[in-house]
C-alpha positions in Angstrom: -44.9 33.5 6.3 -43.8 30.6 8.4 -42.5 31.1 11.6 -38.9 30.1 10.7 -38.8 32.5 7.7 -36.8 36.2 9.2 -39.0 39.0 9.3 -38.3 41.8 6.4 -37.2 45.3 7.6 -39.5 47.7 9.8 -41.2 50.0 7.6 -41.7 52.3 10.7 -40.6 52.7 14.1 -42.2 50.9 17.4 -43.3 54.7 18.9 -45.5 55.2 16.0 -47.1 51.9 16.7 -50.5 53.2 18.5 -50.8 56.5 18.3 -54.8 57.4 18.8 -55.6 58.7 21.9 -58.3 56.1 22.8 -56.2 53.1 21.3 -53.6 54.2 24.0 -56.1 54.0 26.3 -57.5 50.7 25.6 -53.8 49.4 25.8 -53.3 50.7 29.5 -56.7 49.4 30.7 -55.8 46.1 29.4 -58.5 46.1 26.8 -56.1 46.2 23.8 -53.2 43.5 23.4 -52.6 43.4 19.4 -52.8 46.3 16.6 -52.7 45.4 13.1 -50.7 47.9 10.4 -49.8 48.1 6.8 -46.6 48.0 7.7 -44.4 46.8 10.8 -43.7 48.7 13.1 -42.0 46.5 15.7 -39.9 43.0 16.1 -40.7 40.2 18.6 -39.2 41.0 21.8 -39.2 45.3 21.3 -40.8 47.4 24.3 -43.3 50.0 23.4 -43.9 52.8 26.0 -47.1 54.1 26.9 -47.3 56.8 29.4 -44.9 55.3 31.5 -46.3 51.9 31.1 -43.8 49.5 29.3 -45.3 46.6 26.9 -43.3 43.7 25.0 -44.2 42.8 21.5 -44.5 38.7 21.6 -45.5 38.2 18.2 -45.4 39.6 14.7 -46.7 38.4 11.5 -48.7 38.5 8.4 -52.2 38.0 8.1 -55.2 38.7 5.9 -58.5 40.4 6.8 -60.0 37.9 5.9 -58.5 35.8 8.6 -60.1 38.6 11.2 -62.3 37.0 14.2 -64.6 38.3 16.6 -61.7 37.2 18.9 -59.5 39.1 16.9 -61.4 42.0 17.1 -61.6 41.3 21.1 -57.4 41.7 20.9 -57.9 44.8 18.9 -59.9 46.4 21.8 -63.5 46.1 19.8 -66.8 44.2 20.7 -66.8 42.6 17.3 -65.6 42.0 14.1 -68.2 44.5 12.3 -67.3 47.2 15.2 -63.7 47.0 14.4 -64.1 46.9 10.5 -66.0 49.9 10.7 -63.7 51.9 13.1 -60.8 51.0 10.5 -62.7 51.8 7.2 -63.6 55.3 9.4 -60.1 55.9 10.0 -59.3 55.4 6.2 -61.8 56.6 4.1 -62.3 55.4 0.5 -60.5 51.8 1.6 -62.1 49.2 0.7 -62.4 46.0 2.9 -60.9 42.7 1.1 -60.3 39.8 2.4 -57.2 38.7 0.6 -55.5 42.4 1.8 -52.4 41.6 4.1 -51.5 43.3 7.2 -49.0 42.9 10.2 -50.1 41.8 13.7 -47.9 42.5 16.4 -49.2 41.3 19.5 -48.2 42.3 23.0 -48.2 42.1 26.5 -47.7 44.8 29.7 -44.3 44.4 31.1 -44.7 44.4 35.1 -42.6 46.7 36.7 -39.6 45.4 38.4 -39.8 47.0 41.8 
């Protein structure tokens, strides 16, 4: 999907994008700045609220599991790709990790308080 193509409709709402307590903690600590989901949970520019803090979705794009790298795993809050992969497989028992499986990447950043 190129940057010029319109995004398809969202499959879920932004408030469901990050729900696991350990992931919320990583976002609040600045250790997680991206999340990958099977569906599209947000539009670029949309604001996610977690425990009173706001985060702006910067980019939403398609990616395959084969595209993932250690750097991307770091953005997800993991030490390396293998740790990220094992975490995903533990959440989804029986799910195969296939390099051609497509996911939606959501990159976000903290919104500074306007005080």
